[in-house]
BAFI-3210 file (N, C-alpha, C; in Angstrom, 3 decimals, decimal comma, padded with zeros to 6 digits):
// residues 138
n [1|2|3|4|5|6|7|8|9|10|11|12|13|14|15|16|17|18|19|20|21|22|23|24|25|26|27|28|29|30|31|32|33|34|35|36|37|38|39|40|41|42|43|44|45|46|47|48|49|50|51|52|53|54|55|56|57|58|59|60|61|62|63|64|65|66|67|68|69|70|71|72|73|74|75|76|77|78|79|80|81|82|83|84|85|86|87|88|89|90|91|92|93|94|95|96|97|98|99|100|101|102|103|104|105|106|107|108|109|110|111|112|113|114|115|116|117|118|119|120|121|122|123|124|125|126|127|128|129|130|131|132|133|134|135|136|137|138]
n.u [000,562|003,029|002,265|000,864|002,919|004,549|002,814|002,532|005,197|005,604|003,738|004,819|007,211|006,295|005,095|004,951|007,254|007,159|004,497|002,671|002,507|000,570|-000,538|001,666|002,197|-000,139|000,143|002,402|001,345|-000,461|001,439|002,761|000,749|000,559|003,070|002,820|001,065|002,625|004,670|003,540|003,802|006,414|007,647|007,086|008,655|011,075|010,071|008,640|010,729|011,938|009,864|009,657|012,091|011,640|009,556|010,874|012,667|010,848|009,574|011,811|012,395|010,229|010,965|010,585|012,143|011,976|009,468|008,589|010,089|009,611|008,150|010,035|012,051|010,777|010,378|013,012|013,826|012,366|013,559|016,093|017,997|018,365|019,298|018,066|018,266|020,531|020,232|018,016|018,994|020,889|019,201|017,882|020,014|020,562|018,214|018,463|020,694|019,690|017,895|019,527|020,691|023,465|025,290|023,815|023,346|025,936|026,481|024,523|025,195|027,762|027,114|025,597|027,598|029,189|027,339|026,980|029,602|029,736|028,122|029,674|029,558|031,153|030,914|028,483|029,126|031,184|029,711|028,077|030,048|030,828|028,698|029,152|031,540|030,628|028,734|030,442|031,926|030,135]
n.v [-021,702|-021,253|-020,714|-018,338|-016,659|-016,712|-015,519|-012,933|-012,045|-012,060|-010,136|-007,857|-007,677|-007,035|-004,608|-001,272|001,436|004,643|006,238|004,449|004,324|004,060|001,562|-000,102|000,318|-000,772|-003,460|-004,074|-003,826|-005,984|-007,967|-007,745|-008,633|-011,265|-012,177|-012,220|-014,368|-016,447|-016,576|-017,810|-020,467|-022,670|-023,778|-021,887|-019,699|-019,121|-018,414|-016,181|-014,485|-014,150|-012,822|-010,522|-009,295|-008,479|-006,683|-004,727|-003,823|-002,788|-000,700|000,869|001,644|003,296|005,405|005,216|003,880|003,034|002,171|-000,502|-001,266|-001,945|-004,354|-005,902|-006,022|-007,457|-009,901|-010,620|-011,204|-013,531|-015,318|-015,539|-017,594|-018,985|-019,875|-018,108|-015,615|-013,996|-012,975|-011,322|-009,475|-008,169|-006,901|-005,200|-003,605|-002,311|-000,816|000,895|002,298|003,640|005,256|007,027|006,455|005,762|004,743|002,758|001,156|000,236|-001,313|-003,320|-004,432|-005,399|-007,352|-009,038|-009,872|-011,401|-013,420|-014,592|-015,483|-017,415|-019,264|-020,086|-018,659|-016,924|-015,123|-013,723|-012,656|-010,932|-009,140|-007,999|-006,729|-004,873|-003,144|-002,015|-000,622|001,162|002,677|003,840|005,486|007,408]
n.w [005,575|004,357|001,736|002,057|002,891|000,577|-001,294|-000,236|-000,322|-003,095|-003,855|-002,630|-004,037|-006,567|-006,341|-007,397|-006,845|-005,152|-006,257|-005,222|-002,454|-000,349|-000,917|-000,608|002,112|003,172|002,402|003,882|006,432|006,410|006,189|008,654|010,348|009,462|010,183|012,966|013,210|012,161|014,027|016,181|015,681|016,029|013,796|011,910|012,397|011,023|008,550|009,347|010,001|007,493|006,144|007,757|007,210|004,588|005,045|006,575|004,614|002,755|004,190|004,580|001,957|001,607|003,074|005,762|007,856|010,519|011,050|011,424|013,528|016,286|016,083|014,729|016,646|018,689|017,366|016,966|019,568|019,943|018,220|019,079|019,707|017,347|013,948|012,338|013,349|012,614|009,834|010,265|012,120|010,543|008,677|010,418|011,193|008,797|008,534|010,725|009,894|007,651|008,965|010,079|012,455|013,261|015,163|016,509|014,314|013,725|016,026|015,809|013,306|013,827|015,698|014,055|012,290|014,038|014,648|012,118|011,694|013,699|012,522|010,510|008,136|006,186|004,053|004,483|006,949|006,249|004,688|006,679|008,189|006,321|006,429|008,921|008,410|006,449|007,905|009,768|008,134|007,462]
ca.u [001,366|004,046|001,637|000,569|004,204|004,944|001,919|002,872|006,508|005,416|003,022|005,763|008,194|005,658|004,556|005,794|007,630|006,740|003,092|001,852|002,890|-000,509|-000,664|002,816|001,972|-001,203|000,741|003,282|000,457|-000,891|002,612|002,998|-000,265|000,955|004,236|002,308|000,512|003,729|005,455|002,861|004,250|007,881|008,036|006,871|009,513|012,029|009,272|008,337|011,951|012,062|008,847|010,017|013,182|011,000|008,805|011,869|013,150|009,764|009,431|013,003|012,194|009,221|011,517|010,105|012,895|011,701|008,047|008,378|011,181|009,133|007,811|011,293|012,742|010,070|010,683|014,419|013,870|011,781|014,448|017,437|018,920|018,250|020,094|017,281|018,510|021,550|019,706|017,129|019,826|021,454|018,128|017,656|021,167|020,360|017,145|019,036|021,579|018,829|017,254|020,554|021,145|024,661|025,892|023,016|023,590|027,240|026,367|023,744|025,955|028,828|026,487|025,252|028,851|029,552|026,387|027,317|030,861|029,394|027,496|030,692|029,124|032,097|030,416|027,512|029,848|031,875|028,703|027,695|031,164|030,812|027,722|029,840|032,455|029,822|028,171|031,536|032,358|029,139]
ca.v [-020,563|-021,025|-020,104|-016,951|-015,968|-016,583|-014,546|-011,593|-011,688|-011,756|-008,861|-006,793|-007,578|-006,496|-003,279|-000,177|002,377|006,015|006,633|003,413|004,273|003,524|000,137|-000,752|000,351|-001,737|-004,791|-004,257|-004,071|-007,379|-008,794|-007,746|-009,519|-012,633|-012,487|-012,597|-015,719|-017,379|-016,674|-018,746|-021,811|-022,732|-024,073|-020,696|-018,576|-018,746|-017,697|-014,874|-013,680|-013,816|-011,812|-009,289|-008,661|-007,800|-005,537|-003,702|-003,265|-001,997|000,549|001,670|002,254|004,347|006,474|005,009|002,698|002,629|001,845|-001,871|-001,537|-002,643|-005,731|-006,588|-006,267|-008,562|-011,127|-010,937|-011,868|-014,864|-016,195|-015,234|-018,736|-019,750|-019,362|-017,061|-014,317|-013,191|-012,164|-010,304|-008,435|-007,388|-006,039|-004,159|-002,698|-001,474|000,130|001,913|003,127|004,518|006,217|007,940|006,005|005,055|004,000|001,541|000,343|-000,415|-002,345|-004,427|-005,066|-006,172|-008,541|-009,915|-010,467|-012,469|-014,523|-015,273|-016,203|-018,610|-020,197|-020,316|-018,009|-015,816|-014,159|-012,861|-011,935|-009,826|-008,146|-007,292|-005,840|-003,752|-002,196|-001,304|000,335|002,200|003,540|004,604|006,503|008,491]
ca.w [005,984|003,342|000,568|002,424|002,850|-000,831|-001,929|000,256|-000,866|-004,509|-003,943|-002,309|-005,114|-007,755|-006,106|-007,882|-005,804|-005,365|-006,207|-004,596|-001,046|000,487|-001,188|000,012|003,559|003,460|002,275|005,039|007,573|006,295|006,456|010,092|010,930|009,105|011,009|014,289|013,098|011,942|015,250|017,087|015,345|015,970|012,422|011,096|012,799|009,964|007,552|009,930|009,856|006,068|005,842|008,467|006,461|003,453|005,588|006,904|003,345|002,149|004,940|004,317|000,643|001,770|003,897|007,126|008,276|011,897|011,147|011,913|014,459|017,492|015,704|014,411|017,917|019,352|016,633|017,234|020,873|019,808|017,445|019,573|019,691|016,105|012,831|011,677|013,960|011,936|008,725|010,812|012,734|009,426|008,162|011,421|011,105|007,599|008,846|011,617|009,077|006,845|009,869|010,567|013,774|012,828|016,264|016,671|013,126|013,909|017,062|015,250|012,224|014,460|016,265|012,929|011,811|014,987|014,477|010,867|011,907|014,481|011,585|009,473|006,894|006,046|003,072|005,153|008,002|005,572|004,329|007,909|008,530|005,377|006,974|009,998|007,773|005,782|008,951|010,368|007,179|007,474]
c.u [002,408|003,493|001,305|001,842|004,632|004,111|002,276|004,215|006,410|004,727|003,966|006,776|007,604|005,134|005,496|006,125|007,068|005,267|002,197|002,145|001,812|-000,661|000,479|002,629|000,900|-000,656|001,660|002,459|-000,057|000,256|002,896|001,997|000,084|002,146|003,791|001,755|001,626|004,538|004,837|003,286|005,774|008,366|007,923|007,795|010,512|011,298|008,920|009,536|012,115|011,082|009,172|011,139|012,607|010,218|009,765|012,399|012,095|009,595|010,637|012,881|011,181|009,744|011,058|010,815|012,582|010,260|007,784|009,410|010,721|008,831|009,072|012,057|012,102|010,407|012,113|014,556|013,371|012,692|015,902|018,418|018,804|019,111|019,350|017,615|019,457|020,998|018,769|017,930|020,482|020,405|017,836|018,793|021,022|019,273|017,663|019,939|020,766|018,141|018,259|021,058|022,362|025,311|025,146|023,222|024,893|027,150|025,631|024,523|027,112|028,276|026,139|026,500|029,288|028,637|026,687|028,620|030,618|028,770|028,443|030,269|029,955|031,617|029,436|028,159|030,567|030,891|028,299|028,797|031,249|029,779|028,335|030,742|031,699|029,250|029,259|032,036|031,388|029,390]
c.v [-020,220|-020,343|-018,636|-016,126|-015,706|-015,529|-013,132|-011,146|-011,323|-010,404|-007,707|-006,600|-006,898|-005,074|-002,210|000,773|003,756|006,251|005,633|003,249|003,647|002,021|-000,646|-000,795|-000,661|-003,165|-005,074|-004,515|-005,497|-008,326|-008,878|-008,650|-010,983|-013,077|-012,932|-014,019|-016,753|-017,616|-017,675|-020,185|-021,801|-022,973|-022,843|-019,544|-018,169|-018,015|-016,301|-013,943|-013,228|-012,703|-010,484|-008,555|-007,895|-006,572|-004,404|-003,027|-002,353|-000,667|001,460|002,363|003,391|005,525|006,396|003,806|002,208|002,168|000,462|-002,253|-002,331|-004,107|-006,532|-006,934|-007,422|-009,895|-011,570|-011,662|-013,315|-015,838|-016,070|-016,406|-019,586|-019,123|-018,263|-015,676|-013,432|-012,378|-011,052|-009,150|-007,566|-006,423|-004,897|-003,131|-001,763|-000,424|001,253|002,862|004,121|005,581|007,215|007,597|005,105|004,235|002,685|000,594|-000,426|-001,558|-003,561|-005,166|-005,893|-007,454|-009,540|-010,611|-011,616|-013,682|-015,316|-016,056|-017,478|-019,693|-020,570|-019,766|-016,735|-014,730|-013,181|-012,063|-010,726|-008,737|-007,327|-006,316|-004,663|-002,704|-001,366|-000,232|001,480|003,190|004,404|005,704|007,686|009,348]
c.w [004,932|002,110|000,839|002,335|001,416|-001,546|-001,520|-000,300|-002,341|-004,683|-003,650|-003,423|-006,349|-007,573|-006,656|-006,736|-006,125|-005,167|-005,491|-003,104|-000,168|000,306|-000,542|001,527|003,967|003,411|003,458|006,297|007,579|006,627|007,952|010,808|010,658|009,945|012,400|014,282|012,954|013,213|016,222|016,848|015,262|014,554|011,531|011,416|011,727|008,839|008,054|009,793|008,410|005,678|006,519|007,746|005,272|003,906|005,928|005,638|002,718|002,865|004,724|002,959|000,695|002,587|005,344|007,735|009,691|012,109|011,751|012,973|015,678|017,183|015,395|015,688|018,683|018,690|016,904|018,570|020,767|019,073|017,898|019,465|018,430|015,012|012,074|012,199|013,140|010,756|009,202|011,403|011,650|008,879|009,136|011,396|009,911|007,839|009,736|010,835|008,244|007,692|010,430|011,959|013,579|013,942|016,510|015,498|013,265|014,905|016,507|014,161|012,780|015,074|015,161|012,393|012,725|014,813|013,205|010,997|012,696|013,603|010,438|008,116|006,707|005,094|003,725|006,285|007,404|005,166|005,555|008,319|007,565|005,804|008,098|009,391|007,125|006,804|009,576|009,448|007,119|008,669]
res [e|g|q|i|l|q|t|i|l|q|a|q|a|q|l|p|s|g|s|q|t|e|e|i|e|h|t|c|g|l|s|l|a|t|i|q|q|l|v|c|s|n|a|g|r|s|q|a|v|e|l|m|i|q|v|l|k|s|f|t|l|l|g|k|p|l|e|a|w|a|a|a|s|e|l|r|e|m|v|r|n|s|t|s|q|a|p|l|v|v|a|m|a|r|s|m|q|e|a|g|r|l|e|q|s|c|v|l|a|q|e|a|a|r|l|f|e|d|q|s|d|d|r|q|a|a|f|a|l|s|l|v|a|h|a|q|l|k]
***
């Protein structure tokens, strides 16, 4: 599973933007299928979160920030009580911001900040709060 995740992450990192939209969408589709497989294993949930964050970023770059929203929401429910939740919630907040859903972005970013604070990760908490400020300025 780890090798599959690494291969997909490398492929997404190497994909050119713009003219390769179909290829990126195809890779994201494969990634979503891999996420489903990883979720079945408790040990694979943190990898599923990492991959979902990349999928959200990829769809956002394509101008489709809500494309993976349902899958991200489902995954969030599955990792609700783990440390993997906070980075996923930040990625979801960024997607909402890109989609122009600023109120939802603020709520998610505030939640992420609280989660990071609970983990004593002040740097990430500050980043999440910067998303709140950015959304409020828009």
